[in-house]
N, C-alpha and C positions, 0 to 999 in steps of 0.2 A: 396055261391059259391066259387069256387078258383078263385084266382085272376088270370087274362089275361092280354095280351098286351093293350087290349081297356082300361082297368081299369089305367095304366099308361098314355095312350095317353089322356084321360078325366083327370088325375090329371096335366099333365103337361098343357092343356088348363086352369083350375081352376086357376093353381099359377101363371100366365105367368106375372101378371099383378105386385106380390111381392118378385119376387126373379130374381137374374142375370143370362144370360146365361153366364156362366162365361168360359174362355178362355181354349185350349188345345194346350199348348206350348209346345216346343220341349227344350230336359233339354240336353246341348252340354256335361257335365260333367259325366249323367248315359251314355249316349249314346257311346261316348268314351270308358269308362270301360265294356261297353256289347256287342260292335260291331255292336248292335241293332240300329234302330231308337226308339228311347223312347222319350214319349208326357207324359206329367203333366196335369191330370185334376184338374185346381185349383180352386177347390172350396172352398178353403181356404180365396176367395177373395167375398165371396157373403158379404150379407151387416151383416150377424153375424158370418161371418169369418169361417163358415163351412155348410155342406152341410144339416145339420138337419132343418134348416128353409123349407125345402123341404117337409118333411111329418107332420111336426107341421101345419103348413099353409094348406096342402091337408086337415088334419082332421077337424082342427076348422073354416073353409071356409063351412064345409058341415052342421053344425048344425045349427038348425031350431031356430027360435026367442026367445022360450021357453028355450031350451037348453042353450043357448047364455045367458040368464039373470042369469040363475043359475050358471053362471061361471064354469071355468076348473080348473083342479089340474092335476100337473103333478111332476115328479121327473127327474133327470137330474143329469149328473156330470159335468155339465155347458154349454155344447152347446147346446144339446136340448132345456133347459130352455132358452138359449137366440134366437133359433127358435119361442119358444111359445111367449116370451114375444114381439116379435115383430109383430107376428102374432095378438094376443091380443089386442097391442095398434092400429093397422091397422083397426080391427074388432069390438072396442070399447068391448071388452070381458075381465072380472075381473078374474085371474089369482092366485093360490096358488102354489110356485112353491117349492118343497120339495130338497135342495142339500145335498149331503154328507158332513162332516166336512172336508176333504179333499180339497174340492173344491177350485182352486185358487182365493184369491181376487183377482185379474182381472178380472175373468168369472165372479163372484159375482156383482160385480160394472157396468159390462158392461149386466148384465141382468134387474138391476134395470135402468138404462138407455133407455134400449133399452123398455122396457114396458111402460115407461111415464106415470107413477102414475098406472097401472092399473094392477101390479104386487107386491103379497108379497111375501119374500121369508121366508123356513122354514127350520132351520140347522138338519139334522138330522140323525143320525149314522155317519157311518166312510165308509161304501161304499156305490154304488148305490143302491145295492139291498136294502139295510135296508131303505133307502129313497123313493125306489119304492113299498115297503111293507106298510110304512106309507102312502105314497101316495093314494092308493088304498081304505087304509082304512078311509081315510077320504071323498073320494069320494063315498063311500057306505052310510056312515054316514048323509053328506051334499046333496047327491044327482046334485052335480056338475060334471062333464062328466070329465072322467080321459083320457088325453091325453098322451100314451104310449110314450116311448123315441124309440121303435122300432116292439114290440109285437101285432101291431093291422096292420089289410089289408091296413085302408087309410093310412097310416104312410110307410109302406112297398109298396104303389103305387106310395108316392110321392117321397121315397127314389129316386124308378125307375126312376124319370124323368132324374137324371142325366147321366145314361147311353143311353136313347134317345137323350140327347144332344152329347155325343160321337159320336153315330152312324152318327145323322146327320152332324157334324163338321168335321169326316175324313171320309167320306164319302163312308165307306165299314167298313167291321168289323175288328179291328186289330186279327194280329195274337196271340198275349197274353192281357188280362185286370188282372191289379192288383189293388185290393180293401182293405181297413181296414177290420174289422171284430170284435165289441163287442160283441153287440146281436143279431147279423145279418141281422137288415134291411136293408142297405145296399145292402149287397151280394144276400140277397133275392128277393129287387126290381131289381138289374142288371139282376136275372135270369128270373125275368118275362120281364122285356123289350129287354132283348136278344130274348125271344121267341123260333124260329125254329132256330134261327141265334146261340143259344147255344152252337150247333154242330159242328159251323165252327171257332172256338176258343178255346183258353184255358185259363179259368177261374181261379182265384188264390184267396182266401181268405186266409188274413193273419192278426193273432191276437198274440198279446203279451204272450210270451210264460211265464209270471208268471199269466195269467188268459186266458187260453184256455179253454174254456167253450165248445166251439164249438165241436172242437176236442173230447172231454170227450163225447158229446152228443153223435158223430158219431157212436165213439170206443162201447158206452153202447146201443146205439141205439133208443133211448129218450133224451130228456134234464136231465141234474142232477145239482145238486147245487154244486158246488166246495166248498171243507172245508175251504179254505185257498188263496186267492189271492194277487199278488202285485199289487198295486194301483197306479203305477209310473203311466202308461200310463192311465191316468182315464176316458179321452175320450171312453175306448174300455176297462176298468176291469169291467165285470160283472161276477158273478157267476156263473149263468143259463143262458144259451141262450133260444131265447123266441120257445114259443111252436107254434107259427104261422111262425115266422121266420124258425124253422127248419122243417117244415112240407114242404117247400118248397124249401129247399136245399137238404135234404138228397133224395137219389135216382138221384141225377142230376149228370154229369160228372165233377163237378167245384172240384178244389183241394182246399184243406185246410191245410196249411203250419204255422211256428208262428216263432216267432223272439226274441231273448234275448232282453232284456231291456237295457243291457250296448250295444248292434249294433243299437238299436233305437237313443240311445244320440250321436253315432258315426255319423250316417246320419242325425241329427238334425244340428249338428255342421256344416255337408258339403253342407246340404243345405243353411246353416245362411252365413259360409263364403265364399262356391264358389259361389251359386247361387244366395245370396240375397234375401231368403225366409223363411220367421221366420214362422217354423212349430211347430206345439205340438206334445206330443209324438206319439197320436194316429195317427196324418195328416203326421207322417213321415214313418208309417208303411210299407207301401207298398214298396217305393223305400228302404227301410233296407231290404225288404225280394229278391231284385233282385240279388245279390251276388248269393244266392242258389237255384236258379230258373233253372240255367242252358238254361239260356235263347241261341237262337241259331243266329249267325250274320247275318244281315239284317231284323230278324224280326219287324214288328212293335208292341211296347210294351204301353199300357198306363196304367199308375199307376193313381189312384187317391189319390191327395192329399188334405184328408178330410177337415183340420181344421189347422187355424192358433192360436186360443187363448190358448198361452202359458203367462205364467206369467214370465217379466224377471228378477225376484228374483231368479227363479228357474236354471237359467243358469250354477251356481256353482257346483249346484247337478249334473247337465246334464255333464258338462268337468268329474266331478270325475267319474263316472260311464262309460264314455266314455274310460279315460284313465287307469279304471281296468279293462272295458272288450280289451283294446287292449293290455294288459299286460304290461303297462309303470307304473302303480302305485300300490306299495305295502307296506302292514303293517308289521312291527314286535317289540317283545316287548325284550327289550335290558336293560342285566343287567351290570351298569357301577360301577365299582369301585369307590367309593368315595375319589378320589386322583387326585392331578392335574395332568391335559394333558390325562384322559382317554377319554375324548371327540373328542381331537385332534388327537391321536391315531385312534379313529373309523372312523374318517373323512379322516385320511390319509390312513389306511392300508383297508378300506372295502369298501369306495367308490369308484367309478368308475368316471373319469374325465368330465363324461355326467350328473351325475347323482344328485341330489338335495334331499336337506332334505326338505320337506313340511308341516311336523307336528314332533314338537318336545314336548312331553309332560311328566314329571314325575308323576308316576300312584302310588308313596308308598314315602313316605319322612321319615320312623318311621325308618327305617334300617341305623344304623352310618356307615357299610362299604359297602353295594351295594344302589343303586339306580336305579328304576327299573321305565324304560322310554319305553310309545309309540311312536314307530317312523315312521313317513311316508317318503317312498323315490321314489320322480318321475324318472325314468329311461329315457335318451335319444335317447334309443329304445329298445322295447320289445327284442330284442337277446341281451342285457347288462345283463337281469336278471341271466342267468346261469352263467356267469362269476361273478357276485353277490354274488349268493348262493354259489359258491367254496370259496372266500375269507371270507365269512362270515363262513364257515366251517372251516376255517383254522383261523380264530380268536382266540383268546385265551377268547373272551366275549362268555358268555350266551347268542345267541340270538334263539327267535323260531318267528316264522312267523306266521301271523293272516293269516289264511284261506280264501280265500272270500265268502266262503259257510259257516261258524260258526257264531253261534248268536252274537257274538262280534262283529263281520264286519259290522253286521246293524245299531248298533250304530256308526258307522264311515261315513255313507252317508246320 
């Protein structure tokens, strides 16, 4: 039978003792930039630092004694794994969890710590989808119960409990609700939880631009497998939307949009520097989308901050991607004549007063007359780019820009 509001309400009662009712807090920064009342649903403050505990606990809690004895199998980009681990530790169930190789070390360590001896990790493939295929095969071969990250009615109902909390905490239906989208579990659960109230709000799902599987499914009329994805927003990077989630989402009035990975990075830094919030890439999707949503002044907007499992070692990459997205970081191949003063002339004649060299590496040393170098330049402002290019064109040096969409650029990030 199709899910309905009663399933989400039952899930809320079932998992109440294992989750936190996370706060719904105002964002002064985002309210100021939009003119609306922007509230953040802080599910990054769950015991596992993401909303994923809701669906995992709802499913595993419903297993009978025989199913619990056989154990569970799951696949995850990290957050679902932590939810499964905590649920299994609390219920005394053994789990084997498949993680893609790009899962941050911080998430791997947390999964093991939360599992308290009930979890075995299996590193499988370089995407969530590869790990999910391996987990499904293991469940078939061993008889263990598969706990999907999003594509199961019990998981969807569990994720929907987040929206029940929003409605209870706010006391009314907000004008706009913005949620992140990976496989679609949270968006589908929100639709079910809203029920007939869905017509009273504007529900927006936000995908990372490099993994817009739901948009592709909606355009095709059915879930499709994306040939390639950007795994940067690992918590929302899936090649295929779930069949169960798609069946709920299709035909509804919810909107689906996407945000470039660079914009996600800009928002992650703003959350950290201005709001004191550590968000993972998928966790910053909803707030990163706000500038492109035409929010009306005075509206009440709820953004789901879905996760805060970010490895601090990634911040160098996050800063780099943010600068490139804002137009403040550029790379060039420069042929320097092998003579005294060549670099000084480049600094004096080409660079502006607020421009800094962030990278300088010779890429070939065999030519005695010229030394090609890869040069990274960080600008004080994006508006400084046009004057920089004009000075480069006037320079006697041969200078070639490395475009952000070129294959070479991928090796720089």
